[in-house]
Legacy VTK file of the C-alpha trace (Angstrom):
# vtk DataFile Version 3.0
C-alpha trace
ASCII
DATASET POLYDATA
POINTS 140 float
81.672 71.856 89.790
81.177 70.699 93.634
83.982 68.829 95.049
83.441 66.363 97.882
85.916 65.495 100.903
85.796 62.396 102.641
85.840 63.394 106.203
87.550 60.645 108.525
85.961 62.323 111.594
82.895 61.836 110.297
83.270 57.977 109.874
81.450 55.523 111.364
82.562 51.551 111.721
79.750 49.352 110.283
78.981 45.950 111.712
81.054 44.373 109.096
83.797 46.279 110.335
84.223 48.556 107.401
84.448 52.261 107.871
81.533 54.598 106.310
82.521 58.206 105.902
79.990 61.012 104.938
80.699 63.063 101.888
80.391 66.916 102.260
80.677 69.833 99.954
84.031 71.669 100.568
82.958 75.396 99.773
84.434 76.538 103.266
87.267 74.577 102.972
87.918 75.945 99.669
87.642 79.597 100.670
90.097 78.758 103.726
92.606 77.278 101.149
92.187 80.590 98.920
92.570 82.707 102.325
95.968 80.133 102.901
97.420 80.109 99.208
96.828 84.573 99.001
98.747 84.557 102.424
101.393 82.420 101.409
101.482 84.326 97.656
101.866 87.528 99.773
104.776 86.637 101.841
106.502 85.370 98.743
106.131 88.448 96.829
107.487 90.473 99.768
110.459 88.295 100.216
111.132 88.238 96.541
110.852 91.981 96.409
113.531 92.474 99.205
116.078 89.927 98.667
117.100 91.408 95.489
117.429 94.934 96.754
119.682 93.753 99.509
121.776 91.659 97.745
122.273 93.457 94.507
121.855 97.172 95.283
124.893 98.661 97.568
126.812 101.811 97.728
130.634 101.894 96.963
132.322 100.120 100.119
135.106 102.578 100.545
136.439 105.531 98.929
139.950 107.236 99.395
140.974 110.489 98.407
144.436 112.227 97.719
145.446 115.470 96.235
148.711 116.480 94.559
148.875 120.594 94.741
151.727 120.805 92.509
149.785 119.055 89.445
146.269 120.146 91.128
145.047 116.704 90.568
142.371 115.044 92.786
142.749 111.215 92.906
139.475 109.274 93.960
140.231 105.714 94.671
136.989 103.787 94.831
135.901 99.981 95.779
132.656 98.980 94.699
132.896 95.102 94.193
130.138 93.948 91.453
129.966 90.821 89.148
129.224 92.887 86.036
130.717 96.388 85.764
129.023 97.052 82.646
125.471 96.705 84.363
126.290 97.639 88.052
128.559 100.566 88.577
129.424 103.751 89.922
127.671 106.040 87.700
127.993 109.446 89.205
131.033 111.205 90.875
130.184 114.584 92.604
133.292 116.621 93.677
132.259 119.506 96.044
134.331 122.850 96.800
133.518 124.615 99.813
129.971 122.917 99.779
129.371 123.895 96.104
129.447 121.596 93.106
133.005 121.746 91.547
132.655 118.851 89.086
130.187 116.251 88.267
131.321 113.132 86.194
128.751 110.579 84.821
129.763 107.249 83.861
128.106 104.286 81.793
130.433 101.557 83.342
133.136 101.232 85.900
136.547 100.347 84.626
137.091 97.371 87.218
134.803 95.189 88.732
136.675 95.810 92.448
138.828 98.760 93.139
139.273 101.442 90.584
140.636 105.133 90.239
139.486 108.184 88.519
141.636 111.314 88.433
140.181 114.903 88.283
141.777 118.540 87.735
140.584 120.625 90.476
142.367 123.859 91.838
142.253 124.178 95.481
143.380 127.158 97.670
144.929 126.746 101.118
141.376 126.235 103.345
139.081 124.963 100.859
137.539 121.570 101.903
136.774 119.141 99.077
133.840 116.551 99.561
133.434 113.563 97.024
130.440 111.459 96.630
130.357 108.220 94.386
126.871 107.069 93.753
125.789 103.411 92.301
123.506 102.933 89.553
121.603 100.355 91.315
120.393 102.440 94.471
123.497 103.347 96.666
LINES 1 141
140 0 1 2 3 4 5 6 7 8 9 10 11 12 13 14 15 16 17 18 19 20 21 22 23 24 25 26 27 28 29 30 31 32 33 34 35 36 37 38 39 40 41 42 43 44 45 46 47 48 49 50 51 52 53 54 55 56 57 58 59 60 61 62 63 64 65 66 67 68 69 70 71 72 73 74 75 76 77 78 79 80 81 82 83 84 85 86 87 88 89 90 91 92 93 94 95 96 97 98 99 100 101 102 103 104 105 106 107 108 109 110 111 112 113 114 115 116 117 118 119 120 121 122 123 124 125 126 127 128 129 130 131 132 133 134 135 136 137 138 139
């Protein structure tokens, strides 16, 4: 269906003082409008895709380790601030001893929405090195 646009720039003043405008087919403007709409939509999609990722997904903010040689117990205190620890949580804690995986624990939620502690029995000999990684289920 053709749509007509009144173009003020094409207006002429009549002797009666009224303005006369010519009507024109707007097919060129419709194409330009589609291009602008597509560009606007593309920018919005990119922004919407980036914002949730940066706002929601984040790795644990802090992790503290302590080891009790008498009990053979490694204490891992993790800080991972989330709104809902049942849907956004530290899902994996990996303990490496001298570069080899000694233990991996998988979780389906975290016990608190901020700071929490896990304890693991790990035998350590003098000179051994422990490395612990905590991973978030939403990309961090």
